[in-house]
N, C-alpha and C positions, 0 to 999 in steps of 0.2 A: 311548681312551675312545669309548663309544658316545653320539652325538646324540641325546638324549632329547627328542623331539617335545612341543608343548603338551599333546598330549590325554594323554598319558601323565603328565605334570605335574600337571595337573588333580586325581591320587590324591592328591598329597602338596605340592605347589608353595606354598600358605600354610605348611603345616608346617616346610616347608624355612628359610622365611626367618625362624621363630622360633627354629628351631637353629641359626643363625647367630647370631642377637643372642648366645643362650646360648652360641655359642662351641663347638655338640657337633656341626656339620658337618663335612665336610673342608673346610678353606680353598682351594678350587680357585681361585677368583680372585685370592688374594692370596700364592699358594705362592711368586712369584718374589721378593717381597719381605721377606726377613728380620725387618726392625723390626715389619713387620706378623703375623708370625707369632708373633714375642713377644707383641706385644699379643692376639692372639688365644687365646695359650695362658694371659695373665695373667686377661684376662678369664673364662675357664673355670674358672682357680683361685679367681679372687676369687667367683665364683656360687658354687661348690661349697662352699667354705670358710664364708663369711661369710652366703651366704642359705639353704644347706642344710644343713651341718653343725650351725653354730653355734645354728640355730633349731632342729635337733633334739634337741641338747646342752640347752638349758634348758628345753623339756619334760619330756625325761627329768629333770634334775635338779628339777623341779617336781614330778614325781610321786614323786621319792623322798621330797623332803622331806615330803609331804603321803600317807604310805603308807597311815597309818591315817585318812583322812578319804576314803569312798568317793566322795559327792560330787565334791571336786576331784582327785581321780584320773580319775573319767570324763572330766570339763571336759577334761583334759589328754590323755586315751590316744587319745579317738578322733582328735584331731588328729594326734599322734603315728604312729598305724597308718599313717596318710595320708601322711604326712612322709617316713616310711621308704621306703615303696613311691616315692614321689617321688624320694627320693635315691639308690636301688638303681637306677631307670630311667635318671635323668641320668647316671651312673657309667657304666651299661652301654652307653648311645647312646654316649657319648664312645668309649669302648671299640671299639666294633664300628662307627662310623660308615661306614668302607669297605666293609663287607659290608652295610650298608644302600643304599649309591650302588650298589653292583653289583647287588642284588635288582631296583631300578629300572631298571637297564641291561637285565634279563633281560625286565622287561617291555615295554619297545621291541624287544628282540632277537625276542620271540616276534610281535610284530605283523609284523616283517620278513620272518620265515622264512617265515609262512603267507597271504604275500600282502595284507595288509590286510583291510578287510571290506567285505562287500555292504552294500547300504542297508538291508536288515531287520538284519544284524549291527550297522550302527553305531547303528541307533536301539536297539538293546540294551544298546550300549557306552555312547551318550548319557542313557540312563535310569539307568544304573549311576553315571554320573558326578553326575546330580543326586541320586541316592538317598546319594553321598558327602557332598556336600554339606550336603543336608538333615538328615542324620544328626551331622553336625559341628554346625550351628549349634544344633538340638534340644537336644544333650549341652552346647554352652556356656552357652545360655540357662539349664539347669537348675543348672548348675554356679555359674553367676556370681550366682544366685539364694540360692543357699545361700551361697557366699561373702558377698554383702552382708548376709544375715540374721546369720550369725556375728559380722562386724565392727561391725554396728549395733545389734543386739539388747542388748549389753551397756550400750551408750551409752542406750538408751531405760530400761533398767532403772536403772542408775546411770553418771551421767556422768563420774562422777569415778574409776571403775574403770578399767584397760586391759581392751580386747576379748579377750585370750587370757587362758589360764592359762597364763603361764611363769614360769620362775624369773627372778627379775630382782636383779642383786648389786647394786644403789644403794635408797635411796628415793624412791619416787615418789607419796607420801602426797599431795603437794600437785600438784593437777592444771593448775596455771600454770606449774610449772618446767620449764626447759628439758628435765632428764632426763626428765621424765614425757612431754613432746611428742616426743624423742627415741625414746625406747622404744613410743611409741604407733605412730610411723610405722615403725619396724624392724617390728613384729609384721604392722602392716596390707600393705606391702610384701613380707615374705617370703612371707605365707598368699598374696597375691595370684600372685606368681609359680610358686609349687606349683600353683595353681588352675588358670593358662593352659598351666604346661607338660603337666600333665596332660590339658588339654582337646585341645591340639594333638598330644600323643603317641596317646592312646587313641585320638582319632577317626583318628590316621594307621594304626595297627595295624587298625582297622575298615574302613578304605579298602582295606587290602593284601587283607582277608578279602573284600571286598565284588570286589574284581579277578578274585580265584578266583572266584566265585561267576560273575561276568560271562563268563570264560571256557569254563565249564560250560553256562552257556544257550546260550552262541554254538555249542559243541560239538553241545548237542542238536539247535539249529538245522540245523547239516549234516548230522546222521545223518537226519533226518526230512527231508530235500531230497533224500537220496542216489535218484539215479531210472534203473531199469534201460533207459529210453531215451534217456538222454544220450547222445552220441559216447564217450564217456570211460566205460571198464568198470566198474561196480559194483566191482570189486574194487578196482581202482585208488583210486576215491572213497573205500571203506571201510579203505582201508591209509592215505589220507592223516587219515582222521578218527582212524585209531588212535595216528598220528603225532602228533597234534595233543592226544590225549589224555595221551600218555605225557609230552609237553613239560610239560602242565598238572600232572601228578602229581612230575614233577621240580621243578618249579616250587614247589609245596605243601611239598614236603618242604626246600626251602632255607627256604622260611618258615618253617615248623615248626623249624629248626633255630636258628634267628634270633630268633625272637619269644617261645619257649615258656618259657623261663627269667623275662623282664619280665613278663609276662602270668600268670605262674604266681605270681609275688611280688605283684604287684597284686590277684589275687582272694584271695590269703590274707590280706592284710593287709584288704581290703575287706569278709571275712568277719567280722573280729576287729573291725571298725566296727561291722559291723551288728548285732553280738551286744553292743558295749558301748552301743550306741543303743536298742537296744530294752529295754534294762537302765533306761538314763536315760528312755526315754518312760514306761514304767510307773511310775518314780518323782516325775518333773515334771509330768505331766499336769494339775497344777492351777495352774501359770502355762504361761498361752496362748502367750507368744512365745518362751518358753523351748523349748514344747514344737513350736512351729511352726519353731524352728531346727533341731531333732533330726530333726524331720520331712521339712524339706527336704535334708538332707543325707542321711537315710537313702534319700529318693527317687535323690537324685545318683549314690549308691552302687550301686543297684539296676539304674538305669539302663545305667551304666557295665558291670557283671557281663553285663548281657543284652545288650549289643549286640558285646560282644567273644566272646559264648558264642553269639550265635544266627547271627552271618555266619560264624563259623569252621567251625560245623558245617552240616549237611543239604548236603551238596554232591553229592548224587548223580546221576544221569542213567540213563535208563532209555528212550529213545524212537527208535522207526526201525519203519517198515514194511517190514520184512525177510522175510516171510513169502513174498513175490511173487517172490525172488531166485531164481537156479539154486542146485542142490545146494551146489557147492562154495563161493558167496560165503555161502551160510547157515551153512554151518558155519564160515568164517572169523568172521563176525557171533555164532554160539553161543560160540567162545572168548574174543571180547571180551567178552562179556556175561557169562561165568564171571568175567571180571576185574574186571567193575563190581559183581559181588556184595560187593566188597571198597570199599565208598566212601571217597573221600577224606577225610579227618580231619585237624585238626591237633592234635597231642596236646600234653599238659603235660610237666611234668618226669617225672611219673610215667606211665609209657609205657603204660599201662592206661587211663588216662585223658584220655579226649580234651575238647576246649574245645566242649559242646555244649549243647542246651538242657536234657538231662539232668544236666548240670553244675550249669548254673543254679538247677534245682529244687531239686537237692540243697544248694545252698550258701543258697537264699534263702527 
């Protein structure tokens, strides 16, 4: 197993800690202790069944029970669509946790293979880490604001009502009863867990895309710095850049294979949420608190789709002062440029559709 350096871990270290809490990450630290492995598995089953599937079920039952009341269907459906994507991603990450670990090991191998970074390249790398951190914090602030508004808006409107529209198998009309308080706590905790999981996993996906963009920026810098006056021949410098590009392309294909399904499901569910929320905003605009709740949730969905589409697309590179080179080197560069005419993209489940700004515009 590759020893991953702290610089690479900065792209996913915080998310890894959360995945350990949910028992989704490979239990490498406890693999030698059988009872801890069992505890790890039991914790995963507990979170999946009690906090994911059960929460989805009571939302579905509420919709079925109130299928003829559009306002009640909307109250539950915009949460259900989000929870379905959360549940799918939860199961997907558990089933592919070793593949995610191997992917981050490839990040480390990429650095080792190409001999580390120059000061300018290190600056690009550090700027990328800072961008990843800021993006995570910004997305977290919007998501947590939407979460708090969903939970507390109902309390402000009617403190005797539960915060979420879910099926309740027992009487909770008395807000002072133990059953009411337990159901209140369950709804709040289940929704909070789904929110936190989405924050960390979506920001991890975005960080992966940002890392690929970082590598492309470093490659662009290396192409610009190819110099015919150096002792190393231009052909050798160019071949190193081409090999670097091919490694990035292989890494991108591995990323696409791993994340295309969960992100496609996430975007599909987010589109459903956006559609329902637009309808709700058109009907409930007279209630300022409810309007704000749906508006914040709408903003959260748009930011989520945007960051996944923006950083997964636009990975082009086409910079070099190659016209001054000798003929054989220009010919090699021309062949490379022809390959660059097919920009790196991360495609969705539909191979003809990539995650890019065109997709964001079409769904928003």
